[in-house]
N, C-alpha and C positions, 0 to 999 in steps of 0.2 A: 833492768826492765819494767815497765809500767806494767799496770794489769791490766791498763784501760784498753790499751790497742788488741790484744789475744779477748777481750771480751767482746770490742765490737765486730771483730774478724768473726767470731763465733756464731753473733746474732746474727751478721749482713748476713751467712751463710744461712742460716736456719729461716730466715724470712724469705731466700731465697727460695730452698727447698718447700717451705709451706707453699708459697704461692706458684712453685710447679706442679706440686701436688694438688690445689685447688683447682687450676686449669686443668689440670690430665680428668678430674671428676667433671668437667664440663664434654657433655659428648658434641660432637658435629651437628648443628643445626643443618633442616631440609631446604633449599631452596627450590621454589617452583614455579612456573609460569602458567599462569590461566588465560585462554582454554589450551594453551598450548607453546612453546618453546618458537612453533615455527608461524607467524603473524603475517596475516597480509599487510603489502600497503594500507595506510589509511585506516586501520583496523584498530579497538582498543585491544589492550592486554596488562594483565598482573601480576607484579613479579610479590611475593610472597617467601618470607622465612620464617621457618617453621622450628620455633625452639620449645623449649619443657614450661609448663604452668608456672614454675618459680622465673622466670627471665624477667627482667627489670627494663631492660630497653636493648633496642636491637640497631643493626648498623647494616644499611643494604650499599653497596658500592660496584662502581663500573669501571671495569682497567680501561683506561686509554693511553696506556703508551705500551709498546711491542717490548719485548724482551732486550737487553738486559735490564732496563729502567725500570718496567712495571710497575708505573704510576698508577696512584686509583684515584677515582670521583666519588666524594660521598653523597647519595643521593637521598639517604633516610638516617636519619639520626634523632631516636628518641622511643618514645613507647611505641609509636606504629612499626606494624614489621609488615607493612608491603609498601609498594611501591605503587601507584598506577599511571599507565601509558596511555592518553586518550586515543591519538592517532600516531602508528607506529609509521615511522621516519628512518631515512638513511642512519642519521649519528644515534639512531637506538639502538642499532646491530651492533653485537661484541658479545662478553664475556663480565656476567655478574656474582659477586658474591657475597656474603652475610657473616654475622654474628650477634651474639648475644651476651650480655652481661649478667650473669649471675653471682649472690653472694660477695658482690663487688670485681669481681673479674671478669675477664670477657672471654669468651671461648673458643676453641682454635676457628678458621674459617671452614665455611662449607666446600663440598665440591662446586667448581665452576657451572653455572647455566650459561650454556651459550645461545641467546636469542639472534632468530635470523626471519629476515624481510624474506616474504616471498613476493612474484608479484602475477596479476592474472590478466589477458586480454593486452598485454603489453606487446602493440605491431610498431612496424614501422610509419613514419611518415611519408605524406605524398608530398612530391615538389613539382609547382605551375613556375612557370611564367606568366603573367599578365601583361598584353593582350598577346602573347604568344611568345615561344623560344624563339623565333626566327624576326630579328628586331630592323629594321631600317637603321641606315646611319645618322649618328646627330638624336634619335628618336629616345623616349624613355622608355623604362620597363620597371617590372618590381615584380621581386623572386618571392614565392609565399611558399613557408612551411607548413603543411598543416597537419596536427596533431588535434588528442582529442581536446574535448570543452578544458577538463582539468589538470590540464600540463602546465608544467610550474616556470619552464624555461625553452629557449630554443637556439640552436645553433646551427649557423650556416657556413658552410665551407663552402671555397674555391679549388679545384683540383688545379695546381701549376706544375707549367714544366712536362717532360713526355716520360715513358716507363726508362729504366728502372727507377729513376730518380725522380718521380711524382710528389709533389708536398703538397698539403695541406694550406691554404690560406684562412683561417678564422677572420669571417666576416661580420657574424650578429652571436652575443651572448647577453643571454637572458630572455627580459617580457617579450619584445619585440618578434614577431612570427615573420617577419619581411624586411626584405632589402631593397633598397629601388636604389635604380642606376637611371640618374638624371638625362644623360646623353651617351648613347652607345658608341663606344669606340671598339677597338679591336682588341684593346688589351682586356677588356670583357667577354670575350667570347670563352667558350670551353664548358667542362663538368663543374657541375654544384650539387652539394649533396645538403642534406641538413639529419638534425637528429633531436627530438624533445625528452625533457625531465621529467618523470613522474616518480619522485622518490630515488628512481636510480635512471639512467638513459638509457634510450630504449636504441634499437639496431637502428641503421644508418637508412635513409631512403636511398630507393633509386636513384642514378643521376639524372639530369638533368643536362641535356647538353645545348648552350647558347651561341644561337649561329649567329652574325651579324649580314644584311643582305642591304644591295646599292647598285646603280649605275655609276661609273665611272670610267677615264680614261687611265689605265694604267700606268701609261707615259707621261703623263702628267704631272705637273708639282702637287696637286692634292694628292692624287691616285700615289705619288710616291710615298708622301707624309702620311697617308691611311695605311700602306703596308709598314711603313717603317714602326707604325705605332705598335702595330702587331708583337705576340711572343712568339717564338717557336712555338711552332706545332699550333700556331689560332689559325681558327677556320672563317674565313672570307670570301662570303661568296656575295654574287651578282645577283638581280633581280631576274633577268634574264635565263640566271642558272635554275630553277622552279626545283623544288626536291620538296619530296614528302615528307613531311615531319611527325612522328607520334610523339 
């Protein structure tokens, strides 16, 4: 039997043990967030990896996959030991870890840092119908979702169906905060509500009840067609059936 193979095996075992011993000599780094790990939306935060004086390089990364994949995205790799987030956003939330290299070996991972975003003054938007929630048949109306000036996106929904089988139909998703109806028909009557995004989605607005009014003869063809356009539970009121609406 050749002495080369046992020698190589011994050398491999020695190197493995030496590597493990070198890594074991490195202490875990400490990862911190300044001014703290709970950060208000749009506010800055600095993540710092604290290693020993002899540290040669650092890695800071964010966990991006749930278990069991446990993937990570490197955010810092080099001599700097800080990660500066200028404006805290939704995608900055999560677990962060770091490590450092010393004497040619990487240290064990730090304990995880959980970065959390907090919201201040996030209130429900207000829904309005312009010129009003009682709309004449075939007349236009615009639904407006009023949020704060720094709202990033809006969603406007229409509630369809009756309890307990109500469903929400998404009408607007994005920058516009209005939904325009060119000609009021029976299928547009019903409840509407909305929300806005400012890092996270706001609570929903109160319901806006859109009602169609007009004068017609229910026995005529136009009247039958008008009712046929409606959905089960739609509200159709005559102008003669005046209602107080807030």
